[in-house]
Legacy VTK file of the C-alpha trace (Angstrom):
# vtk DataFile Version 3.0
C-alpha trace
ASCII
DATASET POLYDATA
POINTS 244 float
71.273 141.367 86.800
73.777 139.046 88.071
74.507 136.504 85.745
73.710 132.840 87.671
76.437 131.259 85.600
79.046 132.841 85.687
81.130 130.242 86.958
80.080 128.169 84.182
81.115 130.769 81.540
84.219 131.365 82.905
85.731 128.312 82.839
84.279 127.624 79.126
85.895 130.682 78.214
89.169 129.961 79.397
89.505 126.552 77.678
92.544 125.850 75.304
92.037 124.045 72.399
94.815 123.787 69.375
93.113 126.166 67.695
92.411 128.626 70.135
94.185 129.648 72.929
92.716 132.959 74.543
94.797 135.540 75.971
92.557 138.227 76.469
92.769 141.946 77.614
96.026 141.984 80.056
97.811 145.264 81.848
99.541 147.554 79.870
102.920 147.073 81.636
104.199 144.710 84.231
102.522 145.427 87.497
105.482 145.961 90.780
105.629 142.427 92.145
106.077 143.708 95.400
104.342 145.770 97.672
105.519 148.084 100.351
103.874 150.460 103.056
106.881 152.898 103.154
105.803 154.761 106.232
104.475 151.712 107.899
105.981 151.133 111.577
108.132 147.428 111.240
108.533 144.493 113.098
111.017 142.130 112.448
110.627 138.113 112.140
112.722 135.605 112.681
114.081 134.125 110.425
115.720 130.858 111.929
113.837 127.646 110.910
113.026 124.712 113.701
114.667 121.373 112.794
112.547 118.861 111.265
111.163 117.644 107.732
108.642 119.792 106.730
110.783 122.596 107.646
113.552 121.390 105.121
110.959 120.380 102.395
109.360 124.344 102.635
112.904 125.716 102.540
113.762 124.005 99.192
110.608 123.144 97.666
111.149 124.071 93.757
109.829 123.663 90.606
111.798 120.903 89.041
111.406 119.753 85.297
114.616 118.461 84.231
113.466 114.675 84.741
115.751 111.877 84.186
113.523 109.186 83.541
114.596 106.393 85.742
112.054 104.752 87.407
110.732 105.144 91.685
109.520 102.552 93.869
105.758 101.937 94.399
106.188 102.562 97.788
107.689 105.990 96.816
104.632 106.040 94.565
102.047 105.250 97.475
103.212 107.772 99.618
102.674 111.261 96.602
99.294 109.459 96.972
98.595 109.816 100.192
100.221 113.145 100.386
97.960 114.124 97.185
94.905 113.030 98.926
95.349 110.331 101.597
92.655 109.576 104.022
93.440 110.485 107.399
89.895 110.292 109.605
85.819 110.179 108.665
83.548 112.055 110.125
80.216 109.986 109.492
80.121 109.226 106.154
82.810 111.791 104.890
86.159 110.308 104.176
88.663 112.947 105.268
92.222 113.862 103.605
95.307 115.361 103.975
94.065 118.441 101.647
91.308 120.558 102.818
88.083 121.084 100.733
85.573 123.453 101.482
82.197 122.074 103.014
84.248 118.730 102.938
82.618 118.180 99.330
86.097 116.839 97.703
85.224 117.762 93.871
88.625 117.133 92.977
89.919 113.802 91.609
93.031 112.518 91.084
94.306 110.300 88.091
98.162 109.563 87.478
99.845 108.571 84.411
102.140 106.052 85.166
105.388 105.623 83.203
107.879 104.327 85.030
106.871 103.100 88.272
108.343 99.662 89.750
106.097 97.122 89.802
103.154 98.869 88.447
102.519 98.718 84.395
102.345 102.008 82.266
98.673 103.073 81.448
96.287 105.625 83.282
95.067 105.019 86.699
92.120 106.417 88.753
92.529 106.901 92.623
89.890 105.159 94.693
90.368 106.253 98.133
88.524 104.619 99.729
90.147 101.659 98.814
93.898 103.544 98.540
93.797 102.052 95.723
94.622 102.616 91.693
92.540 101.134 89.128
93.774 100.894 85.732
91.682 102.400 82.479
93.986 102.964 79.916
96.999 101.046 79.245
100.379 101.562 77.504
103.058 103.821 77.438
101.277 107.195 77.069
103.116 109.750 78.682
104.029 111.247 74.953
100.288 111.820 74.574
99.953 113.692 78.073
102.551 115.660 76.377
101.102 116.308 73.474
97.947 117.273 75.600
100.040 119.808 77.843
100.644 122.454 74.461
103.927 119.966 73.812
106.020 119.934 77.410
107.997 117.153 76.892
108.723 116.215 80.830
105.390 114.578 81.047
107.006 111.962 79.237
110.032 111.868 81.053
108.408 112.203 84.761
107.940 108.373 86.518
104.806 109.219 87.057
102.013 112.243 86.122
99.268 113.172 88.514
96.080 114.380 86.718
94.066 116.588 89.167
89.976 117.042 87.592
87.138 118.031 89.206
83.117 117.148 89.550
81.928 120.537 89.502
78.605 119.308 90.401
79.456 118.260 93.976
80.548 121.492 95.115
78.225 124.058 93.270
75.733 121.942 95.149
76.145 123.822 98.164
78.454 126.715 96.690
76.093 127.538 93.592
79.142 129.622 91.035
81.555 130.334 93.870
82.241 126.560 93.960
84.441 127.350 91.023
86.782 129.238 93.253
87.159 126.359 95.867
87.919 123.902 92.878
90.842 126.015 91.988
92.005 126.544 95.323
91.914 122.463 96.630
93.984 121.143 93.072
96.210 124.244 94.470
96.316 122.810 97.879
96.454 119.360 97.065
99.593 119.746 94.065
101.583 121.503 96.694
100.966 118.191 99.412
102.401 116.316 96.416
105.400 119.160 95.679
106.639 118.719 99.624
106.203 115.172 99.981
108.615 114.960 96.577
111.070 117.168 98.382
110.975 114.835 100.801
111.503 111.666 99.232
114.141 113.231 97.035
112.225 113.935 94.005
111.601 116.727 91.741
108.014 117.588 90.844
106.723 120.574 88.579
102.693 121.834 88.445
101.137 122.252 84.637
98.331 124.806 84.164
98.949 124.693 80.255
96.696 122.301 78.727
94.228 121.564 76.012
91.888 120.585 77.566
89.173 118.595 75.465
92.615 116.311 74.733
93.911 115.808 78.573
89.946 115.129 79.155
89.880 112.755 76.305
93.331 110.853 77.544
91.454 110.105 80.649
88.203 109.010 79.307
85.782 111.538 80.939
83.352 113.611 79.243
84.983 117.493 80.105
81.330 118.582 81.263
80.407 116.754 84.085
83.946 115.581 84.871
86.901 118.138 83.455
90.578 118.462 83.985
92.207 121.102 86.467
95.804 120.713 87.261
98.622 118.803 86.126
101.562 117.691 88.229
104.883 116.163 87.041
106.967 113.568 89.171
110.207 111.599 89.630
113.986 111.904 89.553
115.978 114.968 88.467
119.365 115.773 87.510
119.571 118.676 89.092
120.864 119.671 93.085
117.601 118.789 94.965
119.406 121.462 97.505
LINES 1 245
244 0 1 2 3 4 5 6 7 8 9 10 11 12 13 14 15 16 17 18 19 20 21 22 23 24 25 26 27 28 29 30 31 32 33 34 35 36 37 38 39 40 41 42 43 44 45 46 47 48 49 50 51 52 53 54 55 56 57 58 59 60 61 62 63 64 65 66 67 68 69 70 71 72 73 74 75 76 77 78 79 80 81 82 83 84 85 86 87 88 89 90 91 92 93 94 95 96 97 98 99 100 101 102 103 104 105 106 107 108 109 110 111 112 113 114 115 116 117 118 119 120 121 122 123 124 125 126 127 128 129 130 131 132 133 134 135 136 137 138 139 140 141 142 143 144 145 146 147 148 149 150 151 152 153 154 155 156 157 158 159 160 161 162 163 164 165 166 167 168 169 170 171 172 173 174 175 176 177 178 179 180 181 182 183 184 185 186 187 188 189 190 191 192 193 194 195 196 197 198 199 200 201 202 203 204 205 206 207 208 209 210 211 212 213 214 215 216 217 218 219 220 221 222 223 224 225 226 227 228 229 230 231 232 233 234 235 236 237 238 239 240 241 242 243
């Protein structure tokens, strides 16, 4: 019999805590990273890319984590937030955004841990899409707390700002039930890649993080971990390495 709460169970069983990092079953050997149809006819594709910022950003996008700790401008952060989930149009009462969402239900919320942004005090902020503004929910330098929640990854303290994407699962389950969990993770990926490309365009490094202690991160954001829970982290800021 089908488990009507299989998505809920999956989410719960894959949570990390300092006392429980479940690895689970895995293949006995590493799979081949490529797949080929050796007997198939092939069509060679054109490798030249057209001019344009988006093509340059796609070509040079990498995960970069050697952040300098230097400040970025408020204008730059605003553009990164817009890239993530900026309002682009309206369809009735629905605010359409830069990243796609199944059924235009938008289960993902955006938070920012601001470490070093000109004109914005350090703290934890929630992004209010209707006002295109940041709402401060915690004061102070919390980059080290975020790094601790992210399994000790110090880049979270060195980045100028760190996006934390959360999910309100009932928004998507209301229509898609347990399959809605798939759409949550897809959407978080869409949003984070937008941040990657915008960061590359602005000359900043960017690195997405999927490893974190769920309860610690939820507590940092002041969310309950049940009705709303953390899904993904994306750190941005100037880096020491060449951006090309």
